[in-house]
Every structure is written in C-alpha cells, then in structure tokens.
mmCIF file as gemmi writes it, N, C-alpha and C atoms, coordinates in Angstrom:
data_model
loop_
_atom_site.group_PDB
_atom_site.id
_atom_site.type_symbol
_atom_site.label_atom_id
_atom_site.label_alt_id
_atom_site.label_comp_id
_atom_site.label_asym_id
_atom_site.label_entity_id
_atom_site.label_seq_id
_atom_site.pdbx_PDB_ins_code
_atom_site.Cartn_x
_atom_site.Cartn_y
_atom_site.Cartn_z
_atom_site.occupancy
_atom_site.B_iso_or_equiv
_atom_site.pdbx_formal_charge
_atom_site.auth_seq_id
_atom_site.auth_asym_id
_atom_site.pdbx_PDB_model_num
ATOM 1 N N . UNK Axp A 1 ? 40.566 -97.927 178.403 1 0 ? 1 A 1
ATOM 2 C CA . UNK Axp A 1 ? 39.432 -97.17 177.945 1 0 ? 1 A 1
ATOM 3 C C . UNK Axp A 1 ? 38.312 -98.137 177.542 1 0 ? 1 A 1
ATOM 4 N N . UNK Axp A 2 ? 37.119 -97.871 178 1 0 ? 2 A 1
ATOM 5 C CA . UNK Axp A 2 ? 35.965 -98.688 177.651 1 0 ? 2 A 1
ATOM 6 C C . UNK Axp A 2 ? 35.342 -98.164 176.362 1 0 ? 2 A 1
ATOM 7 N N . UNK Axp A 3 ? 34.979 -99.071 175.487 1 0 ? 3 A 1
ATOM 8 C CA . UNK Axp A 3 ? 34.299 -98.706 174.243 1 0 ? 3 A 1
ATOM 9 C C . UNK Axp A 3 ? 32.85 -99.154 174.365 1 0 ? 3 A 1
ATOM 10 N N . UNK Axp A 4 ? 31.919 -98.268 174.005 1 0 ? 4 A 1
ATOM 11 C CA . UNK Axp A 4 ? 30.498 -98.598 174.134 1 0 ? 4 A 1
ATOM 12 C C . UNK Axp A 4 ? 29.741 -98.204 172.879 1 0 ? 4 A 1
ATOM 13 N N . UNK Axp A 5 ? 28.795 -99.055 172.516 1 0 ? 5 A 1
ATOM 14 C CA . UNK Axp A 5 ? 27.897 -98.824 171.393 1 0 ? 5 A 1
ATOM 15 C C . UNK Axp A 5 ? 26.481 -99.093 171.898 1 0 ? 5 A 1
ATOM 16 N N . UNK Axp A 6 ? 25.722 -98.045 172.234 1 0 ? 6 A 1
ATOM 17 C CA . UNK Axp A 6 ? 24.393 -98.236 172.833 1 0 ? 6 A 1
ATOM 18 C C . UNK Axp A 6 ? 23.466 -99.149 172.028 1 0 ? 6 A 1
ATOM 19 N N . UNK Axp A 7 ? 23.513 -99.05 170.706 1 0 ? 7 A 1
ATOM 20 C CA . UNK Axp A 7 ? 22.663 -99.903 169.872 1 0 ? 7 A 1
ATOM 21 C C . UNK Axp A 7 ? 23.364 -101.201 169.49 1 0 ? 7 A 1
ATOM 22 N N . UNK Axp A 8 ? 24.613 -101.354 169.917 1 0 ? 8 A 1
ATOM 23 C CA . UNK Axp A 8 ? 25.368 -102.567 169.655 1 0 ? 8 A 1
ATOM 24 C C . UNK Axp A 8 ? 25.861 -102.681 168.225 1 0 ? 8 A 1
ATOM 25 N N . UNK Axp A 9 ? 26.894 -103.494 168.069 1 0 ? 9 A 1
ATOM 26 C CA . UNK Axp A 9 ? 27.427 -103.846 166.755 1 0 ? 9 A 1
ATOM 27 C C . UNK Axp A 9 ? 27.135 -105.321 166.525 1 0 ? 9 A 1
ATOM 28 N N . UNK Axp A 10 ? 26.747 -105.709 165.321 1 0 ? 10 A 1
ATOM 29 C CA . UNK Axp A 10 ? 26.388 -107.103 165.071 1 0 ? 10 A 1
ATOM 30 C C . UNK Axp A 10 ? 27.567 -108.05 165.289 1 0 ? 10 A 1
ATOM 31 N N . UNK Axp A 11 ? 27.271 -109.208 165.858 1 0 ? 11 A 1
ATOM 32 C CA . UNK Axp A 11 ? 28.245 -110.284 166.017 1 0 ? 11 A 1
ATOM 33 C C . UNK Axp A 11 ? 27.622 -111.574 165.499 1 0 ? 11 A 1
ATOM 34 N N . UNK Axp A 12 ? 28.471 -112.526 165.19 1 0 ? 12 A 1
ATOM 35 C CA . UNK Axp A 12 ? 28.003 -113.83 164.712 1 0 ? 12 A 1
ATOM 36 C C . UNK Axp A 12 ? 28.026 -114.813 165.872 1 0 ? 12 A 1
ATOM 37 N N . UNK Axp A 13 ? 26.891 -115.41 166.166 1 0 ? 13 A 1
ATOM 38 C CA . UNK Axp A 13 ? 26.785 -116.404 167.232 1 0 ? 13 A 1
ATOM 39 C C . UNK Axp A 13 ? 26.159 -117.651 166.637 1 0 ? 13 A 1
ATOM 40 N N . UNK Axp A 14 ? 26.812 -118.799 166.849 1 0 ? 14 A 1
ATOM 41 C CA . UNK Axp A 14 ? 26.28 -120.043 166.294 1 0 ? 14 A 1
ATOM 42 C C . UNK Axp A 14 ? 25.788 -121.008 167.359 1 0 ? 14 A 1
ATOM 43 N N . UNK Axp A 15 ? 26.456 -121.043 168.522 1 0 ? 15 A 1
ATOM 44 C CA . UNK Axp A 15 ? 26.026 -121.978 169.565 1 0 ? 15 A 1
ATOM 45 C C . UNK Axp A 15 ? 25.841 -121.252 170.887 1 0 ? 15 A 1
ATOM 46 N N . UNK Axp A 16 ? 24.85 -121.72 171.647 1 0 ? 16 A 1
ATOM 47 C CA . UNK Axp A 16 ? 24.524 -121.146 172.945 1 0 ? 16 A 1
ATOM 48 C C . UNK Axp A 16 ? 24.702 -122.191 174.028 1 0 ? 16 A 1
ATOM 49 N N . UNK Axp A 17 ? 24.945 -121.72 175.256 1 0 ? 17 A 1
ATOM 50 C CA . UNK Axp A 17 ? 25.011 -122.651 176.372 1 0 ? 17 A 1
ATOM 51 C C . UNK Axp A 17 ? 23.589 -122.998 176.825 1 0 ? 17 A 1
ATOM 52 N N . UNK Axp A 18 ? 23.484 -123.783 177.883 1 0 ? 18 A 1
ATOM 53 C CA . UNK Axp A 18 ? 22.185 -124.264 178.36 1 0 ? 18 A 1
ATOM 54 C C . UNK Axp A 18 ? 21.272 -123.133 178.819 1 0 ? 18 A 1
ATOM 55 N N . UNK Axp A 19 ? 21.855 -121.986 179.177 1 0 ? 19 A 1
ATOM 56 C CA . UNK Axp A 19 ? 21.058 -120.863 179.672 1 0 ? 19 A 1
ATOM 57 C C . UNK Axp A 19 ? 20.918 -119.746 178.644 1 0 ? 19 A 1
ATOM 58 N N . UNK Axp A 20 ? 21.315 -120.008 177.411 1 0 ? 20 A 1
ATOM 59 C CA . UNK Axp A 20 ? 21.086 -119.08 176.326 1 0 ? 20 A 1
ATOM 60 C C . UNK Axp A 20 ? 22.196 -118.088 176.021 1 0 ? 20 A 1
ATOM 61 N N . UNK Axp A 21 ? 23.352 -118.211 176.662 1 0 ? 21 A 1
ATOM 62 C CA . UNK Axp A 21 ? 24.48 -117.312 176.395 1 0 ? 21 A 1
ATOM 63 C C . UNK Axp A 21 ? 25.372 -117.905 175.306 1 0 ? 21 A 1
ATOM 64 N N . UNK Axp A 22 ? 26.011 -117.061 174.516 1 0 ? 22 A 1
ATOM 65 C CA . UNK Axp A 22 ? 26.911 -117.572 173.474 1 0 ? 22 A 1
ATOM 66 C C . UNK Axp A 22 ? 28.087 -118.359 174.052 1 0 ? 22 A 1
ATOM 67 N N . UNK Axp A 23 ? 28.469 -119.426 173.377 1 0 ? 23 A 1
ATOM 68 C CA . UNK Axp A 23 ? 29.683 -120.179 173.73 1 0 ? 23 A 1
ATOM 69 C C . UNK Axp A 23 ? 30.896 -119.569 173.031 1 0 ? 23 A 1
ATOM 70 N N . UNK Axp A 24 ? 30.644 -118.921 171.906 1 0 ? 24 A 1
ATOM 71 C CA . UNK Axp A 24 ? 31.688 -118.254 171.12 1 0 ? 24 A 1
ATOM 72 C C . UNK Axp A 24 ? 30.979 -117.262 170.206 1 0 ? 24 A 1
ATOM 73 N N . UNK Axp A 25 ? 31.745 -116.304 169.703 1 0 ? 25 A 1
ATOM 74 C CA . UNK Axp A 25 ? 31.163 -115.334 168.778 1 0 ? 25 A 1
ATOM 75 C C . UNK Axp A 25 ? 32.238 -114.799 167.842 1 0 ? 25 A 1
ATOM 76 N N . UNK Axp A 26 ? 31.791 -114.33 166.697 1 0 ? 26 A 1
ATOM 77 C CA . UNK Axp A 26 ? 32.685 -113.723 165.721 1 0 ? 26 A 1
ATOM 78 C C . UNK Axp A 26 ? 32.466 -112.227 165.706 1 0 ? 26 A 1
ATOM 79 N N . UNK Axp A 27 ? 33.573 -111.474 165.749 1 0 ? 27 A 1
ATOM 80 C CA . UNK Axp A 27 ? 33.499 -110.02 165.753 1 0 ? 27 A 1
ATOM 81 C C . UNK Axp A 27 ? 34.811 -109.464 165.231 1 0 ? 27 A 1
ATOM 82 N N . UNK Axp A 28 ? 34.728 -108.505 164.326 1 0 ? 28 A 1
ATOM 83 C CA . UNK Axp A 28 ? 35.889 -107.841 163.744 1 0 ? 28 A 1
ATOM 84 C C . UNK Axp A 28 ? 36.894 -108.826 163.143 1 0 ? 28 A 1
ATOM 85 N N . UNK Axp A 29 ? 36.365 -109.82 162.453 1 0 ? 29 A 1
ATOM 86 C CA . UNK Axp A 29 ? 37.219 -110.77 161.753 1 0 ? 29 A 1
ATOM 87 C C . UNK Axp A 29 ? 37.9 -111.809 162.621 1 0 ? 29 A 1
ATOM 88 N N . UNK Axp A 30 ? 37.503 -111.906 163.882 1 0 ? 30 A 1
ATOM 89 C CA . UNK Axp A 30 ? 38.092 -112.896 164.796 1 0 ? 30 A 1
ATOM 90 C C . UNK Axp A 30 ? 37 -113.729 165.436 1 0 ? 30 A 1
ATOM 91 N N . UNK Axp A 31 ? 37.38 -114.907 165.862 1 0 ? 31 A 1
ATOM 92 C CA . UNK Axp A 31 ? 36.49 -115.751 166.647 1 0 ? 31 A 1
ATOM 93 C C . UNK Axp A 31 ? 36.933 -115.679 168.098 1 0 ? 31 A 1
ATOM 94 N N . UNK Axp A 32 ? 35.971 -115.464 168.978 1 0 ? 32 A 1
ATOM 95 C CA . UNK Axp A 32 ? 36.228 -115.329 170.403 1 0 ? 32 A 1
ATOM 96 C C . UNK Axp A 32 ? 35.494 -116.458 171.129 1 0 ? 32 A 1
ATOM 97 N N . UNK Axp A 33 ? 36.199 -117.191 171.967 1 0 ? 33 A 1
ATOM 98 C CA . UNK Axp A 33 ? 35.611 -118.287 172.735 1 0 ? 33 A 1
ATOM 99 C C . UNK Axp A 33 ? 35.288 -117.79 174.134 1 0 ? 33 A 1
ATOM 100 N N . UNK Axp A 34 ? 34.044 -117.984 174.56 1 0 ? 34 A 1
ATOM 101 C CA . UNK Axp A 34 ? 33.633 -117.533 175.888 1 0 ? 34 A 1
ATOM 102 C C . UNK Axp A 34 ? 34.173 -118.501 176.932 1 0 ? 34 A 1
ATOM 103 N N . UNK Axp A 35 ? 34.991 -117.978 177.806 1 0 ? 35 A 1
ATOM 104 C CA . UNK Axp A 35 ? 35.56 -118.751 178.913 1 0 ? 35 A 1
ATOM 105 C C . UNK Axp A 35 ? 34.603 -118.794 180.099 1 0 ? 35 A 1
ATOM 106 N N . UNK Axp A 36 ? 33.968 -117.621 180.37 1 0 ? 36 A 1
ATOM 107 C CA . UNK Axp A 36 ? 33.101 -117.541 181.544 1 0 ? 36 A 1
ATOM 108 C C . UNK Axp A 36 ? 32.056 -116.458 181.35 1 0 ? 36 A 1
ATOM 109 N N . UNK Axp A 37 ? 30.833 -116.767 181.747 1 0 ? 37 A 1
ATOM 110 C CA . UNK Axp A 37 ? 29.766 -115.761 181.799 1 0 ? 37 A 1
ATOM 111 C C . UNK Axp A 37 ? 29.823 -115.158 183.192 1 0 ? 37 A 1
ATOM 112 N N . UNK Axp A 38 ? 30.034 -113.853 183.26 1 0 ? 38 A 1
ATOM 113 C CA . UNK Axp A 38 ? 30.193 -113.161 184.535 1 0 ? 38 A 1
ATOM 114 C C . UNK Axp A 38 ? 28.841 -112.741 185.1 1 0 ? 38 A 1
ATOM 115 N N . UNK Axp A 39 ? 27.951 -112.315 184.211 1 0 ? 39 A 1
ATOM 116 C CA . UNK Axp A 39 ? 26.649 -111.817 184.664 1 0 ? 39 A 1
ATOM 117 C C . UNK Axp A 39 ? 25.63 -111.975 183.549 1 0 ? 39 A 1
ATOM 118 N N . UNK Axp A 40 ? 24.366 -112.148 183.94 1 0 ? 40 A 1
ATOM 119 C CA . UNK Axp A 40 ? 23.251 -112.227 182.988 1 0 ? 40 A 1
ATOM 120 C C . UNK Axp A 40 ? 22.151 -111.311 183.502 1 0 ? 40 A 1
ATOM 121 N N . UNK Axp A 41 ? 21.486 -110.592 182.594 1 0 ? 41 A 1
ATOM 122 C CA . UNK Axp A 41 ? 20.352 -109.787 182.998 1 0 ? 41 A 1
ATOM 123 C C . UNK Axp A 41 ? 19.443 -109.544 181.798 1 0 ? 41 A 1
ATOM 124 N N . UNK Axp A 42 ? 18.231 -109.167 182.094 1 0 ? 42 A 1
ATOM 125 C CA . UNK Axp A 42 ? 17.215 -108.94 181.072 1 0 ? 42 A 1
ATOM 126 C C . UNK Axp A 42 ? 16.647 -107.544 181.28 1 0 ? 42 A 1
ATOM 127 N N . UNK Axp A 43 ? 16.383 -106.839 180.184 1 0 ? 43 A 1
ATOM 128 C CA . UNK Axp A 43 ? 15.643 -105.593 180.297 1 0 ? 43 A 1
ATOM 129 C C . UNK Axp A 43 ? 14.372 -105.722 179.464 1 0 ? 43 A 1
ATOM 130 N N . UNK Axp A 44 ? 13.326 -105.132 179.968 1 0 ? 44 A 1
ATOM 131 C CA . UNK Axp A 44 ? 12.038 -105.098 179.288 1 0 ? 44 A 1
ATOM 132 C C . UNK Axp A 44 ? 11.44 -103.746 179.646 1 0 ? 44 A 1
ATOM 133 N N . UNK Axp A 45 ? 11.565 -102.796 178.74 1 0 ? 45 A 1
ATOM 134 C CA . UNK Axp A 45 ? 11.187 -101.427 179.049 1 0 ? 45 A 1
ATOM 135 C C . UNK Axp A 45 ? 10.561 -100.748 177.839 1 0 ? 45 A 1
ATOM 136 N N . UNK Axp A 46 ? 10.132 -99.551 178.032 1 0 ? 46 A 1
ATOM 137 C CA . UNK Axp A 46 ? 9.577 -98.682 176.978 1 0 ? 46 A 1
ATOM 138 C C . UNK Axp A 46 ? 8.312 -99.242 176.329 1 0 ? 46 A 1
ATOM 139 N N . UNK Axp A 47 ? 7.607 -100.124 176.997 1 0 ? 47 A 1
ATOM 140 C CA . UNK Axp A 47 ? 6.385 -100.654 176.425 1 0 ? 47 A 1
ATOM 141 C C . UNK Axp A 47 ? 5.349 -99.555 176.228 1 0 ? 47 A 1
ATOM 142 N N . UNK Axp A 48 ? 5.539 -98.453 176.923 1 0 ? 48 A 1
ATOM 143 C CA . UNK Axp A 48 ? 4.597 -97.34 176.862 1 0 ? 48 A 1
ATOM 144 C C . UNK Axp A 48 ? 4.977 -96.304 175.797 1 0 ? 48 A 1
ATOM 145 N N . UNK Axp A 49 ? 6.184 -96.372 175.257 1 0 ? 49 A 1
ATOM 146 C CA . UNK Axp A 49 ? 6.661 -95.307 174.371 1 0 ? 49 A 1
ATOM 147 C C . UNK Axp A 49 ? 6.195 -95.508 172.927 1 0 ? 49 A 1
ATOM 148 N N . UNK Axp A 50 ? 6.286 -94.425 172.152 1 0 ? 50 A 1
ATOM 149 C CA . UNK Axp A 50 ? 5.92 -94.489 170.737 1 0 ? 50 A 1
ATOM 150 C C . UNK Axp A 50 ? 6.899 -95.344 169.941 1 0 ? 50 A 1
ATOM 151 N N . UNK Axp A 51 ? 8.168 -95.388 170.377 1 0 ? 51 A 1
ATOM 152 C CA . UNK Axp A 51 ? 9.175 -96.222 169.698 1 0 ? 51 A 1
ATOM 153 C C . UNK Axp A 51 ? 8.857 -97.7 169.86 1 0 ? 51 A 1
ATOM 154 N N . UNK Axp A 52 ? 8.189 -98.02 170.935 1 0 ? 52 A 1
ATOM 155 C CA . UNK Axp A 52 ? 7.828 -99.408 171.181 1 0 ? 52 A 1
ATOM 156 C C . UNK Axp A 52 ? 8.685 -100.061 172.251 1 0 ? 52 A 1
ATOM 157 N N . UNK Axp A 53 ? 8.297 -101.233 172.594 1 0 ? 53 A 1
ATOM 158 C CA . UNK Axp A 53 ? 8.933 -102.007 173.655 1 0 ? 53 A 1
ATOM 159 C C . UNK Axp A 53 ? 10.355 -102.392 173.305 1 0 ? 53 A 1
ATOM 160 N N . UNK Axp A 54 ? 11.228 -102.371 174.317 1 0 ? 54 A 1
ATOM 161 C CA . UNK Axp A 54 ? 12.613 -102.785 174.163 1 0 ? 54 A 1
ATOM 162 C C . UNK Axp A 54 ? 12.85 -103.976 175.085 1 0 ? 54 A 1
ATOM 163 N N . UNK Axp A 55 ? 13.126 -105.133 174.485 1 0 ? 55 A 1
ATOM 164 C CA . UNK Axp A 55 ? 13.384 -106.356 175.252 1 0 ? 55 A 1
ATOM 165 C C . UNK Axp A 55 ? 14.729 -106.904 174.816 1 0 ? 55 A 1
ATOM 166 N N . UNK Axp A 56 ? 15.631 -107.08 175.792 1 0 ? 56 A 1
ATOM 167 C CA . UNK Axp A 56 ? 16.96 -107.602 175.487 1 0 ? 56 A 1
ATOM 168 C C . UNK Axp A 56 ? 17.46 -108.496 176.61 1 0 ? 56 A 1
ATOM 169 N N . UNK Axp A 57 ? 18.192 -109.527 176.21 1 0 ? 57 A 1
ATOM 170 C CA . UNK Axp A 57 ? 18.88 -110.431 177.134 1 0 ? 57 A 1
ATOM 171 C C . UNK Axp A 57 ? 20.367 -110.104 177.039 1 0 ? 57 A 1
ATOM 172 N N . UNK Axp A 58 ? 20.964 -109.689 178.157 1 0 ? 58 A 1
ATOM 173 C CA . UNK Axp A 58 ? 22.377 -109.294 178.195 1 0 ? 58 A 1
ATOM 174 C C . UNK Axp A 58 ? 23.219 -110.339 178.91 1 0 ? 58 A 1
ATOM 175 N N . UNK Axp A 59 ? 24.468 -110.441 178.505 1 0 ? 59 A 1
ATOM 176 C CA . UNK Axp A 59 ? 25.459 -111.231 179.229 1 0 ? 59 A 1
ATOM 177 C C . UNK Axp A 59 ? 26.776 -110.47 179.22 1 0 ? 59 A 1
ATOM 178 N N . UNK Axp A 60 ? 27.461 -110.497 180.347 1 0 ? 60 A 1
ATOM 179 C CA . UNK Axp A 60 ? 28.84 -110.01 180.411 1 0 ? 60 A 1
ATOM 180 C C . UNK Axp A 60 ? 29.706 -111.257 180.397 1 0 ? 60 A 1
ATOM 181 N N . UNK Axp A 61 ? 30.682 -111.293 179.508 1 0 ? 61 A 1
ATOM 182 C CA . UNK Axp A 61 ? 31.51 -112.493 179.341 1 0 ? 61 A 1
ATOM 183 C C . UNK Axp A 61 ? 32.994 -112.137 179.34 1 0 ? 61 A 1
ATOM 184 N N . UNK Axp A 62 ? 33.791 -113.12 179.709 1 0 ? 62 A 1
ATOM 185 C CA . UNK Axp A 62 ? 35.236 -113.048 179.551 1 0 ? 62 A 1
ATOM 186 C C . UNK Axp A 62 ? 35.599 -114.142 178.557 1 0 ? 62 A 1
ATOM 187 N N . UNK Axp A 63 ? 36.337 -113.757 177.524 1 0 ? 63 A 1
ATOM 188 C CA . UNK Axp A 63 ? 36.733 -114.736 176.526 1 0 ? 63 A 1
ATOM 189 C C . UNK Axp A 63 ? 38.039 -115.406 176.925 1 0 ? 63 A 1
ATOM 190 N N . UNK Axp A 64 ? 38.303 -116.524 176.311 1 0 ? 64 A 1
ATOM 191 C CA . UNK Axp A 64 ? 39.558 -117.253 176.531 1 0 ? 64 A 1
ATOM 192 C C . UNK Axp A 64 ? 40.759 -116.363 176.214 1 0 ? 64 A 1
ATOM 193 N N . UNK Axp A 65 ? 40.563 -115.426 175.303 1 0 ? 65 A 1
ATOM 194 C CA . UNK Axp A 65 ? 41.633 -114.518 174.889 1 0 ? 65 A 1
ATOM 195 C C . UNK Axp A 65 ? 41.779 -113.317 175.827 1 0 ? 65 A 1
ATOM 196 N N . UNK Axp A 66 ? 40.911 -113.207 176.855 1 0 ? 66 A 1
ATOM 197 C CA . UNK Axp A 66 ? 41.019 -112.145 177.853 1 0 ? 66 A 1
ATOM 198 C C . UNK Axp A 66 ? 40.159 -110.921 177.612 1 0 ? 66 A 1
ATOM 199 N N . UNK Axp A 67 ? 39.254 -110.967 176.642 1 0 ? 67 A 1
ATOM 200 C CA . UNK Axp A 67 ? 38.369 -109.846 176.354 1 0 ? 67 A 1
ATOM 201 C C . UNK Axp A 67 ? 37.185 -109.878 177.323 1 0 ? 67 A 1
ATOM 202 N N . UNK Axp A 68 ? 36.918 -108.772 178.008 1 0 ? 68 A 1
ATOM 203 C CA . UNK Axp A 68 ? 35.741 -108.628 178.857 1 0 ? 68 A 1
ATOM 204 C C . UNK Axp A 68 ? 34.764 -107.749 178.111 1 0 ? 68 A 1
ATOM 205 N N . UNK Axp A 69 ? 33.564 -108.255 177.866 1 0 ? 69 A 1
ATOM 206 C CA . UNK Axp A 69 ? 32.611 -107.489 177.074 1 0 ? 69 A 1
ATOM 207 C C . UNK Axp A 69 ? 31.179 -107.818 177.466 1 0 ? 69 A 1
ATOM 208 N N . UNK Axp A 70 ? 30.273 -106.94 177.043 1 0 ? 70 A 1
ATOM 209 C CA . UNK Axp A 70 ? 28.84 -107.15 177.243 1 0 ? 70 A 1
ATOM 210 C C . UNK Axp A 70 ? 28.203 -107.382 175.883 1 0 ? 70 A 1
ATOM 211 N N . UNK Axp A 71 ? 27.39 -108.414 175.818 1 0 ? 71 A 1
ATOM 212 C CA . UNK Axp A 71 ? 26.673 -108.787 174.599 1 0 ? 71 A 1
ATOM 213 C C . UNK Axp A 71 ? 25.185 -108.751 174.902 1 0 ? 71 A 1
ATOM 214 N N . UNK Axp A 72 ? 24.373 -108.543 173.884 1 0 ? 72 A 1
ATOM 215 C CA . UNK Axp A 72 ? 22.932 -108.669 174.103 1 0 ? 72 A 1
ATOM 216 C C . UNK Axp A 72 ? 22.261 -109.306 172.906 1 0 ? 72 A 1
ATOM 217 N N . UNK Axp A 73 ? 21.119 -109.915 173.195 1 0 ? 73 A 1
ATOM 218 C CA . UNK Axp A 73 ? 20.288 -110.484 172.141 1 0 ? 73 A 1
ATOM 219 C C . UNK Axp A 73 ? 19.002 -109.693 172.087 1 0 ? 73 A 1
ATOM 220 N N . UNK Axp A 74 ? 18.726 -109.165 170.922 1 0 ? 74 A 1
ATOM 221 C CA . UNK Axp A 74 ? 17.495 -108.441 170.655 1 0 ? 74 A 1
ATOM 222 C C . UNK Axp A 74 ? 16.671 -109.345 169.748 1 0 ? 74 A 1
ATOM 223 N N . UNK Axp A 75 ? 15.453 -109.71 170.152 1 0 ? 75 A 1
ATOM 224 C CA . UNK Axp A 75 ? 14.657 -110.626 169.331 1 0 ? 75 A 1
ATOM 225 C C . UNK Axp A 75 ? 14.492 -110.163 167.881 1 0 ? 75 A 1
ATOM 226 N N . UNK Axp A 76 ? 14.548 -108.867 167.643 1 0 ? 76 A 1
ATOM 227 C CA . UNK Axp A 76 ? 14.378 -108.355 166.285 1 0 ? 76 A 1
ATOM 228 C C . UNK Axp A 76 ? 15.699 -108.135 165.56 1 0 ? 76 A 1
ATOM 229 N N . UNK Axp A 77 ? 16.818 -108.074 166.308 1 0 ? 77 A 1
ATOM 230 C CA . UNK Axp A 77 ? 18.082 -107.738 165.668 1 0 ? 77 A 1
ATOM 231 C C . UNK Axp A 77 ? 19.209 -108.722 165.881 1 0 ? 77 A 1
ATOM 232 N N . UNK Axp A 78 ? 18.947 -109.829 166.55 1 0 ? 78 A 1
ATOM 233 C CA . UNK Axp A 78 ? 19.978 -110.838 166.782 1 0 ? 78 A 1
ATOM 234 C C . UNK Axp A 78 ? 20.967 -110.435 167.869 1 0 ? 78 A 1
ATOM 235 N N . UNK Axp A 79 ? 22.128 -111.074 167.859 1 0 ? 79 A 1
ATOM 236 C CA . UNK Axp A 79 ? 23.165 -110.822 168.86 1 0 ? 79 A 1
ATOM 237 C C . UNK Axp A 79 ? 24.015 -109.626 168.467 1 0 ? 79 A 1
ATOM 238 N N . UNK Axp A 80 ? 24.37 -108.824 169.49 1 0 ? 80 A 1
ATOM 239 C CA . UNK Axp A 80 ? 25.184 -107.625 169.28 1 0 ? 80 A 1
ATOM 240 C C . UNK Axp A 80 ? 26.151 -107.461 170.453 1 0 ? 80 A 1
ATOM 241 N N . UNK Axp A 81 ? 27.283 -106.808 170.188 1 0 ? 81 A 1
ATOM 242 C CA . UNK Axp A 81 ? 28.223 -106.453 171.243 1 0 ? 81 A 1
ATOM 243 C C . UNK Axp A 81 ? 27.97 -104.986 171.575 1 0 ? 81 A 1
ATOM 244 N N . UNK Axp A 82 ? 27.848 -104.666 172.857 1 0 ? 82 A 1
ATOM 245 C CA . UNK Axp A 82 ? 27.502 -103.305 173.24 1 0 ? 82 A 1
ATOM 246 C C . UNK Axp A 82 ? 28.608 -102.597 174.024 1 0 ? 82 A 1
ATOM 247 N N . UNK Axp A 83 ? 29.52 -103.375 174.631 1 0 ? 83 A 1
ATOM 248 C CA . UNK Axp A 83 ? 30.58 -102.75 175.419 1 0 ? 83 A 1
ATOM 249 C C . UNK Axp A 83 ? 31.793 -103.668 175.489 1 0 ? 83 A 1
ATOM 250 N N . UNK Axp A 84 ? 32.995 -103.066 175.393 1 0 ? 84 A 1
ATOM 251 C CA . UNK Axp A 84 ? 34.247 -103.775 175.567 1 0 ? 84 A 1
ATOM 252 C C . UNK Axp A 84 ? 35.03 -103.02 176.629 1 0 ? 84 A 1
ATOM 253 N N . UNK Axp A 85 ? 35.446 -103.739 177.657 1 0 ? 85 A 1
ATOM 254 C CA . UNK Axp A 85 ? 36.195 -103.133 178.769 1 0 ? 85 A 1
ATOM 255 C C . UNK Axp A 85 ? 37.686 -103.382 178.578 1 0 ? 85 A 1
ATOM 256 N N . UNK Axp A 86 ? 38.478 -102.349 178.78 1 0 ? 86 A 1
ATOM 257 C CA . UNK Axp A 86 ? 39.938 -102.483 178.721 1 0 ? 86 A 1
ATOM 258 C C . UNK Axp A 86 ? 40.502 -102.724 180.099 1 0 ? 86 A 1
C-alpha cells in the first residue's frame, strides 16, 4: 500500500549531493541513508492563483534500508516526504 501526504511531512536533511538531493534524512525517529536517486523533477505552477506560486524540487529515492519514497524541497517549508511506496 502506498502512503501519500500531498502537503508532505517534515523531514530532517543535513547534507545534499552535488545536484541538491539529500544524502540522508531523518523521519519518524529513524535515519535513512539514500542509496540511489531514481528520479528528479521540478514543478513551478499556480503563479496565477490567489494562493500564490508553488515551486518544489522533487526526488524519488531508494534508501539503503530499502525504502522507496518521494521527497520534495519547498523554499518556504524545507524538506518534506510526500510519498512512501510499499
């Protein structure tokens, strides 16, 4: 079962790779080491809406522990986890 949080849940990120993806992150009381970045993408939308522009940098990663998940960085809200795949 896939778990998704559209607005994301906060995660702790201390170091990034050369292309801006986390090397490791803390979530739910555990530290997860990123083994591989599977995909990277950027969204820049809603610049026309009353809510305002939404800009996020996403990465799909596989951790050394076998977790496949999607993370994003929001310039106003920091790093967040948005999806975990089972």
